[in-house]
mmCIF file of the N, C-alpha and C atoms, coordinates in Angstrom:
data_MODEL
# 
_entry.id   MODEL 
# 
loop_
_atom_site.group_PDB 
_atom_site.id 
_atom_site.type_symbol 
_atom_site.label_atom_id 
_atom_site.label_alt_id 
_atom_site.label_comp_id 
_atom_site.label_asym_id 
_atom_site.label_entity_id 
_atom_site.label_seq_id 
_atom_site.pdbx_PDB_ins_code 
_atom_site.Cartn_x 
_atom_site.Cartn_y 
_atom_site.Cartn_z 
_atom_site.occupancy 
_atom_site.B_iso_or_equiv 
_atom_site.pdbx_formal_charge 
_atom_site.auth_seq_id 
_atom_site.auth_comp_id 
_atom_site.auth_asym_id 
_atom_site.auth_atom_id 
_atom_site.pdbx_PDB_model_num 
ATOM 1   N N  . UNK A 1 1  ? 171.073 -33.882 16.133  1.00 0.00 ? 1  UNK A N  1 
ATOM 2   C CA . UNK A 1 1  ? 169.707 -33.985 15.662  1.00 0.00 ? 1  UNK A CA 1 
ATOM 3   C C  . UNK A 1 1  ? 169.632 -33.444 14.225  1.00 0.00 ? 1  UNK A C  1 
ATOM 4   N N  . UNK A 1 2  ? 169.000 -34.211 13.354  1.00 0.00 ? 2  UNK A N  1 
ATOM 5   C CA . UNK A 1 2  ? 168.860 -33.805 11.960  1.00 0.00 ? 2  UNK A CA 1 
ATOM 6   C C  . UNK A 1 2  ? 167.734 -32.793 11.808  1.00 0.00 ? 2  UNK A C  1 
ATOM 7   N N  . UNK A 1 3  ? 167.960 -31.831 10.921  1.00 0.00 ? 3  UNK A N  1 
ATOM 8   C CA . UNK A 1 3  ? 166.896 -30.870 10.625  1.00 0.00 ? 3  UNK A CA 1 
ATOM 9   C C  . UNK A 1 3  ? 166.073 -31.428 9.467   1.00 0.00 ? 3  UNK A C  1 
ATOM 10  N N  . UNK A 1 4  ? 164.764 -31.216 9.486   1.00 0.00 ? 4  UNK A N  1 
ATOM 11  C CA . UNK A 1 4  ? 163.937 -31.743 8.402   1.00 0.00 ? 4  UNK A CA 1 
ATOM 12  C C  . UNK A 1 4  ? 164.268 -31.062 7.080   1.00 0.00 ? 4  UNK A C  1 
ATOM 13  N N  . UNK A 1 5  ? 164.223 -31.851 6.021   1.00 0.00 ? 5  UNK A N  1 
ATOM 14  C CA . UNK A 1 5  ? 164.477 -31.329 4.685   1.00 0.00 ? 5  UNK A CA 1 
ATOM 15  C C  . UNK A 1 5  ? 163.310 -30.435 4.255   1.00 0.00 ? 5  UNK A C  1 
ATOM 16  N N  . UNK A 1 6  ? 163.651 -29.273 3.754   1.00 0.00 ? 6  UNK A N  1 
ATOM 17  C CA . UNK A 1 6  ? 162.615 -28.355 3.307   1.00 0.00 ? 6  UNK A CA 1 
ATOM 18  C C  . UNK A 1 6  ? 162.147 -28.770 1.910   1.00 0.00 ? 6  UNK A C  1 
ATOM 19  N N  . UNK A 1 7  ? 160.840 -28.814 1.711   1.00 0.00 ? 7  UNK A N  1 
ATOM 20  C CA . UNK A 1 7  ? 160.278 -29.170 0.405   1.00 0.00 ? 7  UNK A CA 1 
ATOM 21  C C  . UNK A 1 7  ? 160.643 -28.097 -0.607  1.00 0.00 ? 7  UNK A C  1 
ATOM 22  N N  . UNK A 1 8  ? 160.870 -28.500 -1.860  1.00 0.00 ? 8  UNK A N  1 
ATOM 23  C CA . UNK A 1 8  ? 161.175 -27.496 -2.882  1.00 0.00 ? 8  UNK A CA 1 
ATOM 24  C C  . UNK A 1 8  ? 160.017 -26.512 -3.042  1.00 0.00 ? 8  UNK A C  1 
ATOM 25  N N  . UNK A 1 9  ? 160.346 -25.277 -3.370  1.00 0.00 ? 9  UNK A N  1 
ATOM 26  C CA . UNK A 1 9  ? 159.321 -24.251 -3.549  1.00 0.00 ? 9  UNK A CA 1 
ATOM 27  C C  . UNK A 1 9  ? 158.411 -24.630 -4.718  1.00 0.00 ? 9  UNK A C  1 
ATOM 28  N N  . UNK A 1 10 ? 157.130 -24.476 -4.505  1.00 0.00 ? 10 UNK A N  1 
ATOM 29  C CA . UNK A 1 10 ? 156.157 -24.804 -5.541  1.00 0.00 ? 10 UNK A CA 1 
ATOM 30  C C  . UNK A 1 10 ? 156.101 -23.663 -6.559  1.00 0.00 ? 10 UNK A C  1 
ATOM 31  N N  . UNK A 1 11 ? 156.440 -23.961 -7.800  1.00 0.00 ? 11 UNK A N  1 
ATOM 32  C CA . UNK A 1 11 ? 156.401 -22.978 -8.882  1.00 0.00 ? 11 UNK A CA 1 
ATOM 33  C C  . UNK A 1 11 ? 155.347 -23.441 -9.887  1.00 0.00 ? 11 UNK A C  1 
ATOM 34  N N  . UNK A 1 12 ? 154.128 -22.971 -9.715  1.00 0.00 ? 12 UNK A N  1 
ATOM 35  C CA . UNK A 1 12 ? 153.000 -23.463 -10.498 1.00 0.00 ? 12 UNK A CA 1 
ATOM 36  C C  . UNK A 1 12 ? 153.101 -23.109 -11.975 1.00 0.00 ? 12 UNK A C  1 
ATOM 37  N N  . UNK A 1 13 ? 152.762 -24.102 -12.819 1.00 0.00 ? 13 UNK A N  1 
ATOM 38  C CA . UNK A 1 13 ? 152.733 -23.947 -14.267 1.00 0.00 ? 13 UNK A CA 1 
ATOM 39  C C  . UNK A 1 13 ? 151.439 -24.543 -14.797 1.00 0.00 ? 13 UNK A C  1 
ATOM 40  N N  . UNK A 1 14 ? 150.824 -23.875 -15.757 1.00 0.00 ? 14 UNK A N  1 
ATOM 41  C CA . UNK A 1 14 ? 149.590 -24.318 -16.391 1.00 0.00 ? 14 UNK A CA 1 
ATOM 42  C C  . UNK A 1 14 ? 149.901 -24.763 -17.813 1.00 0.00 ? 14 UNK A C  1 
ATOM 43  N N  . UNK A 1 15 ? 149.357 -25.900 -18.218 1.00 0.00 ? 15 UNK A N  1 
ATOM 44  C CA . UNK A 1 15 ? 149.463 -26.346 -19.613 1.00 0.00 ? 15 UNK A CA 1 
ATOM 45  C C  . UNK A 1 15 ? 148.092 -26.156 -20.239 1.00 0.00 ? 15 UNK A C  1 
ATOM 46  N N  . UNK A 1 16 ? 148.065 -25.430 -21.350 1.00 0.00 ? 16 UNK A N  1 
ATOM 47  C CA . UNK A 1 16 ? 146.826 -25.055 -22.030 1.00 0.00 ? 16 UNK A CA 1 
ATOM 48  C C  . UNK A 1 16 ? 147.046 -25.174 -23.530 1.00 0.00 ? 16 UNK A C  1 
ATOM 49  N N  . UNK A 1 17 ? 145.997 -25.470 -24.270 1.00 0.00 ? 17 UNK A N  1 
ATOM 50  C CA . UNK A 1 17 ? 146.158 -25.562 -25.717 1.00 0.00 ? 17 UNK A CA 1 
ATOM 51  C C  . UNK A 1 17 ? 144.842 -25.570 -26.447 1.00 0.00 ? 17 UNK A C  1 
ATOM 52  N N  . UNK A 1 18 ? 144.953 -25.553 -27.757 1.00 0.00 ? 18 UNK A N  1 
ATOM 53  C CA . UNK A 1 18 ? 143.776 -25.592 -28.603 1.00 0.00 ? 18 UNK A CA 1 
ATOM 54  C C  . UNK A 1 18 ? 144.090 -25.075 -29.989 1.00 0.00 ? 18 UNK A C  1 
ATOM 55  N N  . UNK A 1 19 ? 143.047 -25.014 -30.786 1.00 0.00 ? 19 UNK A N  1 
ATOM 56  C CA . UNK A 1 19 ? 143.196 -24.563 -32.162 1.00 0.00 ? 19 UNK A CA 1 
ATOM 57  C C  . UNK A 1 19 ? 143.260 -23.037 -32.212 1.00 0.00 ? 19 UNK A C  1 
ATOM 58  N N  . UNK A 1 20 ? 144.252 -22.515 -32.916 1.00 0.00 ? 20 UNK A N  1 
ATOM 59  C CA . UNK A 1 20 ? 144.417 -21.072 -33.062 1.00 0.00 ? 20 UNK A CA 1 
ATOM 60  C C  . UNK A 1 20 ? 143.746 -20.585 -34.338 1.00 0.00 ? 20 UNK A C  1 
ATOM 61  N N  . UNK A 1 21 ? 143.411 -19.298 -34.368 1.00 0.00 ? 21 UNK A N  1 
ATOM 62  C CA . UNK A 1 21 ? 142.818 -18.717 -35.576 1.00 0.00 ? 21 UNK A CA 1 
ATOM 63  C C  . UNK A 1 21 ? 143.792 -18.756 -36.742 1.00 0.00 ? 21 UNK A C  1 
ATOM 64  N N  . UNK A 1 22 ? 145.079 -18.530 -36.463 1.00 0.00 ? 22 UNK A N  1 
ATOM 65  C CA . UNK A 1 22 ? 146.099 -18.620 -37.508 1.00 0.00 ? 22 UNK A CA 1 
ATOM 66  C C  . UNK A 1 22 ? 147.400 -19.110 -36.876 1.00 0.00 ? 22 UNK A C  1 
ATOM 67  N N  . UNK A 1 23 ? 148.268 -19.658 -37.696 1.00 0.00 ? 23 UNK A N  1 
ATOM 68  C CA . UNK A 1 23 ? 149.521 -20.197 -37.166 1.00 0.00 ? 23 UNK A CA 1 
ATOM 69  C C  . UNK A 1 23 ? 150.483 -19.094 -36.731 1.00 0.00 ? 23 UNK A C  1 
ATOM 70  N N  . UNK A 1 24 ? 150.232 -17.858 -37.155 1.00 0.00 ? 24 UNK A N  1 
ATOM 71  C CA . UNK A 1 24 ? 151.094 -16.745 -36.765 1.00 0.00 ? 24 UNK A CA 1 
ATOM 72  C C  . UNK A 1 24 ? 150.647 -16.080 -35.460 1.00 0.00 ? 24 UNK A C  1 
ATOM 73  N N  . UNK A 1 25 ? 149.442 -16.360 -35.009 1.00 0.00 ? 25 UNK A N  1 
ATOM 74  C CA . UNK A 1 25 ? 148.904 -15.647 -33.856 1.00 0.00 ? 25 UNK A CA 1 
ATOM 75  C C  . UNK A 1 25 ? 148.817 -16.490 -32.596 1.00 0.00 ? 25 UNK A C  1 
ATOM 76  N N  . UNK A 1 26 ? 148.257 -15.871 -31.564 1.00 0.00 ? 26 UNK A N  1 
ATOM 77  C CA . UNK A 1 26 ? 148.054 -16.542 -30.284 1.00 0.00 ? 26 UNK A CA 1 
ATOM 78  C C  . UNK A 1 26 ? 146.592 -16.487 -29.857 1.00 0.00 ? 26 UNK A C  1 
ATOM 79  N N  . UNK A 1 27 ? 145.685 -16.238 -30.806 1.00 0.00 ? 27 UNK A N  1 
ATOM 80  C CA . UNK A 1 27 ? 144.264 -16.147 -30.506 1.00 0.00 ? 27 UNK A CA 1 
ATOM 81  C C  . UNK A 1 27 ? 143.605 -17.489 -30.771 1.00 0.00 ? 27 UNK A C  1 
ATOM 82  N N  . UNK A 1 28 ? 142.931 -18.027 -29.736 1.00 0.00 ? 28 UNK A N  1 
ATOM 83  C CA . UNK A 1 28 ? 142.240 -19.302 -29.899 1.00 0.00 ? 28 UNK A CA 1 
ATOM 84  C C  . UNK A 1 28 ? 141.000 -19.122 -30.769 1.00 0.00 ? 28 UNK A C  1 
ATOM 85  N N  . UNK A 1 29 ? 140.756 -20.106 -31.624 1.00 0.00 ? 29 UNK A N  1 
ATOM 86  C CA . UNK A 1 29 ? 139.624 -20.074 -32.544 1.00 0.00 ? 29 UNK A CA 1 
ATOM 87  C C  . UNK A 1 29 ? 138.296 -20.111 -31.786 1.00 0.00 ? 29 UNK A C  1 
ATOM 88  N N  . UNK A 1 30 ? 138.189 -20.958 -30.761 1.00 0.00 ? 30 UNK A N  1 
ATOM 89  C CA . UNK A 1 30 ? 136.952 -21.112 -29.997 1.00 0.00 ? 30 UNK A CA 1 
ATOM 90  C C  . UNK A 1 30 ? 137.329 -21.352 -28.531 1.00 0.00 ? 30 UNK A C  1 
ATOM 91  N N  . UNK A 1 31 ? 137.123 -20.347 -27.686 1.00 0.00 ? 31 UNK A N  1 
ATOM 92  C CA . UNK A 1 31 ? 137.506 -20.457 -26.274 1.00 0.00 ? 31 UNK A CA 1 
ATOM 93  C C  . UNK A 1 31 ? 136.783 -21.586 -25.540 1.00 0.00 ? 31 UNK A C  1 
ATOM 94  N N  . UNK A 1 32 ? 135.596 -21.952 -26.003 1.00 0.00 ? 32 UNK A N  1 
ATOM 95  C CA . UNK A 1 32 ? 134.866 -23.027 -25.344 1.00 0.00 ? 32 UNK A CA 1 
ATOM 96  C C  . UNK A 1 32 ? 135.520 -24.389 -25.573 1.00 0.00 ? 32 UNK A C  1 
ATOM 97  N N  . UNK A 1 33 ? 136.441 -24.452 -26.536 1.00 0.00 ? 33 UNK A N  1 
ATOM 98  C CA . UNK A 1 33 ? 137.118 -25.714 -26.847 1.00 0.00 ? 33 UNK A CA 1 
ATOM 99  C C  . UNK A 1 33 ? 138.583 -25.729 -26.411 1.00 0.00 ? 33 UNK A C  1 
ATOM 100 N N  . UNK A 1 34 ? 139.006 -24.722 -25.658 1.00 0.00 ? 34 UNK A N  1 
ATOM 101 C CA . UNK A 1 34 ? 140.387 -24.682 -25.172 1.00 0.00 ? 34 UNK A CA 1 
ATOM 102 C C  . UNK A 1 34 ? 140.594 -25.841 -24.199 1.00 0.00 ? 34 UNK A C  1 
ATOM 103 N N  . UNK A 1 35 ? 141.700 -26.530 -24.371 1.00 0.00 ? 35 UNK A N  1 
ATOM 104 C CA . UNK A 1 35 ? 142.056 -27.673 -23.536 1.00 0.00 ? 35 UNK A CA 1 
ATOM 105 C C  . UNK A 1 35 ? 142.880 -27.190 -22.339 1.00 0.00 ? 35 UNK A C  1 
ATOM 106 N N  . UNK A 1 36 ? 142.241 -27.127 -21.169 1.00 0.00 ? 36 UNK A N  1 
ATOM 107 C CA . UNK A 1 36 ? 142.938 -26.778 -19.929 1.00 0.00 ? 36 UNK A CA 1 
ATOM 108 C C  . UNK A 1 36 ? 143.486 -28.084 -19.371 1.00 0.00 ? 36 UNK A C  1 
ATOM 109 N N  . UNK A 1 37 ? 144.709 -28.399 -19.732 1.00 0.00 ? 37 UNK A N  1 
ATOM 110 C CA . UNK A 1 37 ? 145.285 -29.704 -19.418 1.00 0.00 ? 37 UNK A CA 1 
ATOM 111 C C  . UNK A 1 37 ? 145.477 -29.875 -17.925 1.00 0.00 ? 37 UNK A C  1 
ATOM 112 N N  . UNK A 1 38 ? 146.111 -28.900 -17.266 1.00 0.00 ? 38 UNK A N  1 
ATOM 113 C CA . UNK A 1 38 ? 146.301 -29.010 -15.826 1.00 0.00 ? 38 UNK A CA 1 
ATOM 114 C C  . UNK A 1 38 ? 147.341 -28.057 -15.288 1.00 0.00 ? 38 UNK A C  1 
ATOM 115 N N  . UNK A 1 39 ? 147.448 -28.056 -13.967 1.00 0.00 ? 39 UNK A N  1 
ATOM 116 C CA . UNK A 1 39 ? 148.415 -27.230 -13.256 1.00 0.00 ? 39 UNK A CA 1 
ATOM 117 C C  . UNK A 1 39 ? 149.451 -28.169 -12.637 1.00 0.00 ? 39 UNK A C  1 
ATOM 118 N N  . UNK A 1 40 ? 150.728 -27.795 -12.747 1.00 0.00 ? 40 UNK A N  1 
ATOM 119 C CA . UNK A 1 40 ? 151.836 -28.649 -12.320 1.00 0.00 ? 40 UNK A CA 1 
ATOM 120 C C  . UNK A 1 40 ? 152.751 -27.880 -11.374 1.00 0.00 ? 40 UNK A C  1 
ATOM 121 N N  . UNK A 1 41 ? 153.398 -28.583 -10.451 1.00 0.00 ? 41 UNK A N  1 
ATOM 122 C CA . UNK A 1 41 ? 154.173 -27.923 -9.399  1.00 0.00 ? 41 UNK A CA 1 
ATOM 123 C C  . UNK A 1 41 ? 155.539 -27.397 -9.829  1.00 0.00 ? 41 UNK A C  1 
ATOM 124 N N  . UNK A 1 42 ? 155.963 -27.724 -11.048 1.00 0.00 ? 42 UNK A N  1 
ATOM 125 C CA . UNK A 1 42 ? 157.260 -27.243 -11.525 1.00 0.00 ? 42 UNK A CA 1 
ATOM 126 C C  . UNK A 1 42 ? 157.304 -27.302 -13.048 1.00 0.00 ? 42 UNK A C  1 
ATOM 127 N N  . UNK A 1 43 ? 158.307 -26.636 -13.608 1.00 0.00 ? 43 UNK A N  1 
ATOM 128 C CA . UNK A 1 43 ? 158.410 -26.554 -15.067 1.00 0.00 ? 43 UNK A CA 1 
ATOM 129 C C  . UNK A 1 43 ? 158.667 -27.915 -15.702 1.00 0.00 ? 43 UNK A C  1 
ATOM 130 N N  . UNK A 1 44 ? 159.486 -28.745 -15.081 1.00 0.00 ? 44 UNK A N  1 
ATOM 131 C CA . UNK A 1 44 ? 159.837 -30.043 -15.659 1.00 0.00 ? 44 UNK A CA 1 
ATOM 132 C C  . UNK A 1 44 ? 158.594 -30.909 -15.888 1.00 0.00 ? 44 UNK A C  1 
ATOM 133 N N  . UNK A 1 45 ? 157.717 -30.960 -14.893 1.00 0.00 ? 45 UNK A N  1 
ATOM 134 C CA . UNK A 1 45 ? 156.491 -31.754 -15.045 1.00 0.00 ? 45 UNK A CA 1 
ATOM 135 C C  . UNK A 1 45 ? 155.572 -31.147 -16.108 1.00 0.00 ? 45 UNK A C  1 
ATOM 136 N N  . UNK A 1 46 ? 155.440 -29.834 -16.109 1.00 0.00 ? 46 UNK A N  1 
ATOM 137 C CA . UNK A 1 46 ? 154.596 -29.164 -17.104 1.00 0.00 ? 46 UNK A CA 1 
ATOM 138 C C  . UNK A 1 46 ? 155.149 -29.374 -18.512 1.00 0.00 ? 46 UNK A C  1 
ATOM 139 N N  . UNK A 1 47 ? 156.460 -29.285 -18.669 1.00 0.00 ? 47 UNK A N  1 
ATOM 140 C CA . UNK A 1 47 ? 157.081 -29.452 -19.984 1.00 0.00 ? 47 UNK A CA 1 
ATOM 141 C C  . UNK A 1 47 ? 156.873 -30.864 -20.524 1.00 0.00 ? 47 UNK A C  1 
ATOM 142 N N  . UNK A 1 48 ? 156.928 -31.861 -19.650 1.00 0.00 ? 48 UNK A N  1 
ATOM 143 C CA . UNK A 1 48 ? 156.716 -33.245 -20.077 1.00 0.00 ? 48 UNK A CA 1 
ATOM 144 C C  . UNK A 1 48 ? 155.291 -33.435 -20.595 1.00 0.00 ? 48 UNK A C  1 
ATOM 145 N N  . UNK A 1 49 ? 154.321 -32.859 -19.895 1.00 0.00 ? 49 UNK A N  1 
ATOM 146 C CA . UNK A 1 49 ? 152.922 -32.951 -20.326 1.00 0.00 ? 49 UNK A CA 1 
ATOM 147 C C  . UNK A 1 49 ? 152.717 -32.151 -21.612 1.00 0.00 ? 49 UNK A C  1 
ATOM 148 N N  . UNK A 1 50 ? 153.292 -30.960 -21.677 1.00 0.00 ? 50 UNK A N  1 
ATOM 149 C CA . UNK A 1 50 ? 153.193 -30.129 -22.880 1.00 0.00 ? 50 UNK A CA 1 
ATOM 150 C C  . UNK A 1 50 ? 153.725 -30.898 -24.097 1.00 0.00 ? 50 UNK A C  1 
ATOM 151 N N  . UNK A 1 51 ? 154.866 -31.520 -23.942 1.00 0.00 ? 51 UNK A N  1 
ATOM 152 C CA . UNK A 1 51 ? 155.479 -32.264 -25.052 1.00 0.00 ? 51 UNK A CA 1 
ATOM 153 C C  . UNK A 1 51 ? 154.571 -33.391 -25.526 1.00 0.00 ? 51 UNK A C  1 
ATOM 154 N N  . UNK A 1 52 ? 153.989 -34.109 -24.591 1.00 0.00 ? 52 UNK A N  1 
ATOM 155 C CA . UNK A 1 52 ? 153.082 -35.198 -24.929 1.00 0.00 ? 52 UNK A CA 1 
ATOM 156 C C  . UNK A 1 52 ? 151.863 -34.692 -25.690 1.00 0.00 ? 52 UNK A C  1 
ATOM 157 N N  . UNK A 1 53 ? 151.245 -33.621 -25.188 1.00 0.00 ? 53 UNK A N  1 
ATOM 158 C CA . UNK A 1 53 ? 150.066 -33.056 -25.853 1.00 0.00 ? 53 UNK A CA 1 
ATOM 159 C C  . UNK A 1 53 ? 150.423 -32.503 -27.232 1.00 0.00 ? 53 UNK A C  1 
ATOM 160 N N  . UNK A 1 54 ? 151.564 -31.846 -27.348 1.00 0.00 ? 54 UNK A N  1 
ATOM 161 C CA . UNK A 1 54 ? 151.995 -31.291 -28.636 1.00 0.00 ? 54 UNK A CA 1 
ATOM 162 C C  . UNK A 1 54 ? 152.227 -32.414 -29.652 1.00 0.00 ? 54 UNK A C  1 
ATOM 163 N N  . UNK A 1 55 ? 152.815 -33.507 -29.211 1.00 0.00 ? 55 UNK A N  1 
ATOM 164 C CA . UNK A 1 55 ? 153.065 -34.632 -30.116 1.00 0.00 ? 55 UNK A CA 1 
ATOM 165 C C  . UNK A 1 55 ? 151.764 -35.291 -30.565 1.00 0.00 ? 55 UNK A C  1 
ATOM 166 N N  . UNK A 1 56 ? 150.755 -35.288 -29.709 1.00 0.00 ? 56 UNK A N  1 
ATOM 167 C CA . UNK A 1 56 ? 149.454 -35.874 -30.065 1.00 0.00 ? 56 UNK A CA 1 
ATOM 168 C C  . UNK A 1 56 ? 148.739 -35.069 -31.145 1.00 0.00 ? 56 UNK A C  1 
ATOM 169 N N  . UNK A 1 57 ? 149.080 -33.797 -31.276 1.00 0.00 ? 57 UNK A N  1 
ATOM 170 C CA . UNK A 1 57 ? 148.391 -32.918 -32.229 1.00 0.00 ? 57 UNK A CA 1 
ATOM 171 C C  . UNK A 1 57 ? 149.310 -32.462 -33.355 1.00 0.00 ? 57 UNK A C  1 
ATOM 172 N N  . UNK A 1 58 ? 150.375 -33.205 -33.591 1.00 0.00 ? 58 UNK A N  1 
ATOM 173 C CA . UNK A 1 58 ? 151.373 -32.801 -34.586 1.00 0.00 ? 58 UNK A CA 1 
ATOM 174 C C  . UNK A 1 58 ? 150.781 -32.664 -35.996 1.00 0.00 ? 58 UNK A C  1 
ATOM 175 N N  . UNK A 1 59 ? 149.705 -33.372 -36.299 1.00 0.00 ? 59 UNK A N  1 
ATOM 176 C CA . UNK A 1 59 ? 149.102 -33.306 -37.632 1.00 0.00 ? 59 UNK A CA 1 
ATOM 177 C C  . UNK A 1 59 ? 148.193 -32.083 -37.819 1.00 0.00 ? 59 UNK A C  1 
ATOM 178 N N  . UNK A 1 60 ? 147.936 -31.345 -36.770 1.00 0.00 ? 60 UNK A N  1 
ATOM 179 C CA . UNK A 1 60 ? 147.099 -30.149 -36.845 1.00 0.00 ? 60 UNK A CA 1 
ATOM 180 C C  . UNK A 1 60 ? 147.983 -28.914 -36.688 1.00 0.00 ? 60 UNK A C  1 
ATOM 181 N N  . UNK A 1 61 ? 148.302 -28.274 -37.806 1.00 0.00 ? 61 UNK A N  1 
ATOM 182 C CA . UNK A 1 61 ? 149.219 -27.126 -37.788 1.00 0.00 ? 61 UNK A CA 1 
ATOM 183 C C  . UNK A 1 61 ? 148.708 -25.973 -36.935 1.00 0.00 ? 61 UNK A C  1 
ATOM 184 N N  . UNK A 1 62 ? 147.401 -25.832 -36.797 1.00 0.00 ? 62 UNK A N  1 
ATOM 185 C CA . UNK A 1 62 ? 146.852 -24.700 -36.057 1.00 0.00 ? 62 UNK A CA 1 
ATOM 186 C C  . UNK A 1 62 ? 146.619 -25.007 -34.576 1.00 0.00 ? 62 UNK A C  1 
ATOM 187 N N  . UNK A 1 63 ? 146.904 -26.226 -34.159 1.00 0.00 ? 63 UNK A N  1 
ATOM 188 C CA . UNK A 1 63 ? 146.733 -26.568 -32.745 1.00 0.00 ? 63 UNK A CA 1 
ATOM 189 C C  . UNK A 1 63 ? 148.059 -26.396 -32.032 1.00 0.00 ? 63 UNK A C  1 
ATOM 190 N N  . UNK A 1 64 ? 148.036 -25.630 -30.959 1.00 0.00 ? 64 UNK A N  1 
ATOM 191 C CA . UNK A 1 64 ? 149.248 -25.352 -30.184 1.00 0.00 ? 64 UNK A CA 1 
ATOM 192 C C  . UNK A 1 64 ? 148.976 -25.533 -28.701 1.00 0.00 ? 64 UNK A C  1 
ATOM 193 N N  . UNK A 1 65 ? 150.008 -25.952 -27.998 1.00 0.00 ? 65 UNK A N  1 
ATOM 194 C CA . UNK A 1 65 ? 149.961 -26.055 -26.542 1.00 0.00 ? 65 UNK A CA 1 
ATOM 195 C C  . UNK A 1 65 ? 151.022 -25.146 -25.966 1.00 0.00 ? 65 UNK A C  1 
ATOM 196 N N  . UNK A 1 66 ? 150.732 -24.612 -24.779 1.00 0.00 ? 66 UNK A N  1 
ATOM 197 C CA . UNK A 1 66 ? 151.608 -23.645 -24.133 1.00 0.00 ? 66 UNK A CA 1 
ATOM 198 C C  . UNK A 1 66 ? 151.801 -23.999 -22.666 1.00 0.00 ? 66 UNK A C  1 
ATOM 199 N N  . UNK A 1 67 ? 152.962 -23.611 -22.130 1.00 0.00 ? 67 UNK A N  1 
ATOM 200 C CA . UNK A 1 67 ? 153.206 -23.684 -20.694 1.00 0.00 ? 67 UNK A CA 1 
ATOM 201 C C  . UNK A 1 67 ? 153.148 -22.245 -20.181 1.00 0.00 ? 67 UNK A C  1 
ATOM 202 N N  . UNK A 1 68 ? 152.211 -21.990 -19.271 1.00 0.00 ? 68 UNK A N  1 
ATOM 203 C CA . UNK A 1 68 ? 152.052 -20.660 -18.683 1.00 0.00 ? 68 UNK A CA 1 
ATOM 204 C C  . UNK A 1 68 ? 152.681 -20.691 -17.286 1.00 0.00 ? 68 UNK A C  1 
ATOM 205 N N  . UNK A 1 69 ? 153.569 -19.771 -17.028 1.00 0.00 ? 69 UNK A N  1 
ATOM 206 C CA . UNK A 1 69 ? 154.268 -19.690 -15.745 1.00 0.00 ? 69 UNK A CA 1 
ATOM 207 C C  . UNK A 1 69 ? 153.371 -18.966 -14.733 1.00 0.00 ? 69 UNK A C  1 
ATOM 208 N N  . UNK A 1 70 ? 152.468 -19.707 -14.118 1.00 0.00 ? 70 UNK A N  1 
ATOM 209 C CA . UNK A 1 70 ? 151.524 -19.097 -13.170 1.00 0.00 ? 70 UNK A CA 1 
ATOM 210 C C  . UNK A 1 70 ? 152.227 -18.436 -11.993 1.00 0.00 ? 70 UNK A C  1 
ATOM 211 N N  . UNK A 1 71 ? 153.326 -19.031 -11.550 1.00 0.00 ? 71 UNK A N  1 
ATOM 212 C CA . UNK A 1 71 ? 154.042 -18.470 -10.400 1.00 0.00 ? 71 UNK A CA 1 
ATOM 213 C C  . UNK A 1 71 ? 154.548 -17.069 -10.687 1.00 0.00 ? 71 UNK A C  1 
ATOM 214 N N  . UNK A 1 72 ? 154.829 -16.760 -11.946 1.00 0.00 ? 72 UNK A N  1 
ATOM 215 C CA . UNK A 1 72 ? 155.277 -15.406 -12.295 1.00 0.00 ? 72 UNK A CA 1 
ATOM 216 C C  . UNK A 1 72 ? 154.127 -14.408 -12.241 1.00 0.00 ? 72 UNK A C  1 
ATOM 217 N N  . UNK A 1 73 ? 152.917 -14.880 -12.493 1.00 0.00 ? 73 UNK A N  1 
ATOM 218 C CA . UNK A 1 73 ? 151.748 -14.007 -12.392 1.00 0.00 ? 73 UNK A CA 1 
ATOM 219 C C  . UNK A 1 73 ? 151.370 -13.784 -10.930 1.00 0.00 ? 73 UNK A C  1 
ATOM 220 N N  . UNK A 1 74 ? 151.492 -14.844 -10.129 1.00 0.00 ? 74 UNK A N  1 
ATOM 221 C CA . UNK A 1 74 ? 151.141 -14.756 -8.712  1.00 0.00 ? 74 UNK A CA 1 
ATOM 222 C C  . UNK A 1 74 ? 152.192 -14.014 -7.897  1.00 0.00 ? 74 UNK A C  1 
ATOM 223 N N  . UNK A 1 75 ? 153.453 -14.174 -8.291  1.00 0.00 ? 75 UNK A N  1 
ATOM 224 C CA . UNK A 1 75 ? 154.567 -13.548 -7.570  1.00 0.00 ? 75 UNK A CA 1 
ATOM 225 C C  . UNK A 1 75 ? 155.590 -13.039 -8.599  1.00 0.00 ? 75 UNK A C  1 
ATOM 226 N N  . UNK A 1 76 ? 155.396 -11.823 -9.110  1.00 0.00 ? 76 UNK A N  1 
ATOM 227 C CA . UNK A 1 76 ? 156.272 -11.301 -10.164 1.00 0.00 ? 76 UNK A CA 1 
ATOM 228 C C  . UNK A 1 76 ? 157.762 -11.261 -9.818  1.00 0.00 ? 76 UNK A C  1 
ATOM 229 N N  . UNK A 1 77 ? 158.097 -11.343 -8.547  1.00 0.00 ? 77 UNK A N  1 
ATOM 230 C CA . UNK A 1 77 ? 159.502 -11.332 -8.138  1.00 0.00 ? 77 UNK A CA 1 
ATOM 231 C C  . UNK A 1 77 ? 160.190 -12.669 -8.429  1.00 0.00 ? 77 UNK A C  1 
ATOM 232 N N  . UNK A 1 78 ? 159.414 -13.714 -8.710  1.00 0.00 ? 78 UNK A N  1 
ATOM 233 C CA . UNK A 1 78 ? 159.965 -15.031 -9.002  1.00 0.00 ? 78 UNK A CA 1 
ATOM 234 C C  . UNK A 1 78 ? 160.636 -15.002 -10.362 1.00 0.00 ? 78 UNK A C  1 
ATOM 235 N N  . UNK A 1 79 ? 161.897 -15.366 -10.420 1.00 0.00 ? 79 UNK A N  1 
ATOM 236 C CA . UNK A 1 79 ? 162.608 -15.317 -11.703 1.00 0.00 ? 79 UNK A CA 1 
ATOM 237 C C  . UNK A 1 79 ? 163.136 -16.678 -12.148 1.00 0.00 ? 79 UNK A C  1 
ATOM 238 N N  . UNK A 1 80 ? 162.760 -17.752 -11.456 1.00 0.00 ? 80 UNK A N  1 
ATOM 239 C CA . UNK A 1 80 ? 163.213 -19.070 -11.854 1.00 0.00 ? 80 UNK A CA 1 
ATOM 240 C C  . UNK A 1 80 ? 162.174 -19.724 -12.752 1.00 0.00 ? 80 UNK A C  1 
ATOM 241 N N  . UNK A 1 81 ? 162.557 -20.854 -13.342 1.00 0.00 ? 81 UNK A N  1 
ATOM 242 C CA . UNK A 1 81 ? 161.637 -21.597 -14.210 1.00 0.00 ? 81 UNK A CA 1 
ATOM 243 C C  . UNK A 1 81 ? 160.415 -21.946 -13.417 1.00 0.00 ? 81 UNK A C  1 
# 
């Protein structure tokens, strides 16, 4: 009898971005305009979306997108991507 395949562990990642006050900092210029792109089940999916959003805003030096490792905030013992 075959054992059922276990689903991969969900490692949540958030993609977020917007215009920063300066290119050297991490402070958003206007929090009401922050782009909460979405939450993704793994780093690979989040990175693909991050790359797409970053490429769309390449002409705006002060606009940055980030991948936030939510699983590390929810479970600090998690050390994988």
